[in-house]
N, C-alpha and C positions, 0 to 999 in steps of 0.2 A: 556509410554505417548500415548494416542489415536490420530487418525488421526485428528479429529477436533481441538484437543490442538495444534497440529502443524499448522494447518492453521491460528488458532488464533495468533500465534507468527510470522507469515509473516508481518503484518504491523508494529509490534514491532521491527522487524529486520530492516526493512527499515528506521525507525527512530532512529536506534542505542540504542534502549532501552531494549535490551536482556543482560543478563550477559554473560561473555565468555563462560561459560558452556552450557547455553540455546542455544546460537548461533551455538555451535559446534553440538548439537543434532539436531537443525534444518537443518544445512547443511548436515549432514549424512542422514536425513531424505529426503532432497530434492534430493540427489544421486539416491534414490530408488523409488521415487514417481512422476511420470509425471504429475499427478492432481495437486499437490502442486507447481510444477515447473512452470505449467500453471498458475496457481493463482499468483504466484510471479511475473510473467511477466505481468500479467494483472495490478496488484497493482501498479508496477513500471510505465506502462504507464498512469495510472490515476494520480500518482504522478506527473509525467513530465506534464501533461495536467494542472494541478493546480497550478504548479509553473511557468509554462509558460505564464498563464493569470492572475497571481495575481495582476498584477498592471494596469488592465483594467480600463478605465475611464467609469464611469455610465452615460448613457445618461438621463439627467434630464427630458427631455420631455417625455420620455418613462416611468420614474417612476411616472410623474404626471397622465399618462394615466392610471395607474394600481392603484394608491392611490388616 
């Protein structure tokens, strides 16, 4: 498997969408790849930001301004 394929597996891993075998392969790759570990941490932060703010209320006046 090439490096880009592992990078594409990261978000699938975060959403528990990988098979057990693919998850093991990704974890083994992460042990030796700093770039992918960094990518994983960045995606975890993005996911946290998205879930922390999913219940925000939209300001209707602001919407009217843009539409």
